[in-house]
C-alpha positions as CSV (number, residue, x, y, z in Angstrom):
1,M,-0.1,-0.1,-0.1
2,G,1.5,3.3,-1.0
3,I,1.5,6.7,0.6
4,K,-1.9,8.6,0.2
5,F,-2.5,12.4,-0.1
6,G,-6.1,12.6,1.0
7,E,-7.9,10.1,-1.0
8,I,-5.2,10.1,-3.8
9,D,-2.5,7.3,-3.8
10,T,1.1,8.2,-5.0
11,G,1.4,5.2,-7.3
12,Q,-1.8,6.5,-9.2
13,I,-0.1,9.9,-9.4
14,L,2.9,8.5,-11.0
15,D,0.9,6.4,-13.4
16,N,-1.2,9.4,-14.3
17,E,2.0,11.6,-14.7
18,F,3.4,9.2,-17.3
19,R,0.0,8.8,-19.2
20,I,-0.2,12.5,-19.4
21,G,3.2,12.9,-20.8
22,V,2.6,10.2,-23.5
23,L,-0.8,11.9,-24.4
24,E,0.9,15.4,-24.6
25,G,3.4,13.9,-26.9
26,I,1.1,12.2,-29.1
27,L,-1.1,15.3,-29.2
28,E,1.8,17.6,-30.0
29,W,2.9,15.1,-32.8
30,I,-0.7,15.0,-34.2
31,L,-1.2,18.9,-34.4
32,N,2.5,19.4,-35.7
33,N,1.9,17.1,-38.6
34,N,-1.6,17.8,-39.5
35,Y,-2.0,21.3,-40.6
36,N,-5.7,21.1,-41.8
37,L,-6.8,19.9,-38.6
38,T,-9.1,22.0,-36.6
39,K,-7.6,22.9,-33.4
40,P,-9.4,23.7,-30.1
41,T,-9.8,27.5,-29.2
42,Q,-8.7,28.7,-25.9
43,Q,-12.2,28.8,-24.9
44,D,-12.5,25.1,-25.8
45,I,-9.4,24.4,-23.6
46,E,-11.0,26.3,-20.7
47,D,-14.1,24.5,-20.9
48,I,-12.3,21.2,-21.1
49,R,-10.3,22.2,-18.0
50,K,-13.5,23.0,-16.0
51,S,-15.1,19.7,-17.2
52,V,-12.1,17.8,-15.9
53,I,-12.0,19.6,-12.5
54,G,-15.8,18.8,-12.2
55,K,-15.1,15.0,-12.6
56,L,-12.1,14.9,-10.2
57,Q,-14.1,16.9,-7.6
58,Q,-16.8,14.1,-8.0
59,K,-14.4,11.2,-7.9
60,Y,-12.4,12.8,-4.9
61,P,-15.1,14.8,-3.0
62,K,-13.1,15.1,0.4
63,S,-9.9,16.3,-1.5
64,G,-11.0,20.2,-1.7
65,I,-10.1,20.2,-5.4
66,T,-10.6,23.7,-6.9
67,Y,-9.7,25.3,-10.4
68,K,-8.2,28.8,-10.3
69,G,-8.2,29.3,-14.0
70,A,-5.3,29.1,-16.4
């Protein structure tokens, strides 16, 4: 059993960091190699961030997760 921060396990944090890094690399590659691709606007990105925060708040209701903007 690993160390926990509130409801969040450190092993899960490391796994998430790895997966996010892979996704960032793949997304950057796709965006850089597909010039006709419709890219998200800043508002689209902000909406996605708010949606993700809402899901995290539901998953970890006791963790006090808040979004302070970009």
